[in-house]
C-alpha positions as CSV (number, residue, x, y, z in Angstrom):
1,M,101.1,170.4,36.4
2,V,100.2,172.0,33.1
3,F,98.1,175.1,32.7
4,I,96.3,175.5,29.4
5,G,95.8,178.9,27.8
6,E,92.8,180.2,26.0
7,K,94.2,179.1,22.6
8,C,94.9,175.6,23.9
9,G,98.7,176.2,24.3
10,N,100.5,175.6,27.5
11,Y,101.2,178.5,29.7
12,G,104.9,179.2,30.3
13,E,106.0,180.3,33.8
14,K,106.1,184.0,32.8
15,T,102.6,184.0,31.3
16,L,101.2,182.1,34.2
17,N,102.7,184.6,36.7
18,Q,101.4,187.5,34.7
19,Q,97.9,186.0,34.5
20,F,97.9,185.2,38.2
21,K,99.0,188.7,39.1
22,K,96.1,190.2,37.1
23,L,93.6,187.8,38.8
24,A,95.1,188.5,42.2
25,K,94.7,192.2,41.7
26,K,91.1,191.7,40.5
27,L,90.3,189.7,43.6
28,G,91.9,192.3,45.9
29,L,94.7,190.1,47.1
30,P,97.8,191.8,48.4
31,D,100.7,192.8,46.1
32,G,103.4,190.2,46.0
33,V,101.0,187.2,46.1
34,H,102.5,184.5,43.8
35,P,101.2,181.1,42.8
36,H,103.7,179.5,45.3
37,T,102.0,181.6,48.1
38,L,98.9,179.4,47.6
39,R,101.0,176.3,48.4
40,H,102.2,177.8,51.7
41,T,98.7,179.0,52.5
42,T,97.3,175.5,51.9
43,A,99.9,173.9,54.1
44,S,99.2,176.4,56.9
45,L,95.4,175.9,56.7
46,L,95.9,172.1,56.8
47,I,98.2,172.2,59.8
48,N,96.0,174.7,61.6
49,S,93.1,172.3,61.0
50,D,94.9,169.6,62.9
51,I,95.6,167.5,59.8
52,P,98.6,165.3,60.8
53,A,102.0,166.6,59.6
54,K,102.6,163.3,57.8
55,V,99.4,163.8,55.7
56,V,100.3,167.4,54.9
57,S,103.8,166.4,54.0
58,E,102.6,163.7,51.6
59,Q,100.1,166.1,50.0
60,L,103.0,168.6,49.4
61,G,105.4,166.0,48.2
62,H,107.9,166.7,50.9
63,A,110.5,164.1,51.7
64,T,110.1,164.5,55.5
65,T,107.6,166.0,57.9
66,G,110.5,168.2,59.1
67,I,110.4,170.1,55.8
68,T,106.7,170.6,56.2
69,Q,106.9,171.8,59.8
70,D,109.7,174.2,59.0
């Protein structure tokens, strides 16, 4: 996945994390929230919505449903 900056350049990991941290603070999210946290949150919401583990696993790109369920 590629994130584009305001001047049309690609965001590097450091810049992306800095920008995400600023946005998270502005939105009132807890300290320590990281972009990868959103991936875990999405997985949890899908699983708690009774989406089959196989479907969630495929969405996340996991090799097995065991990885997803762990």
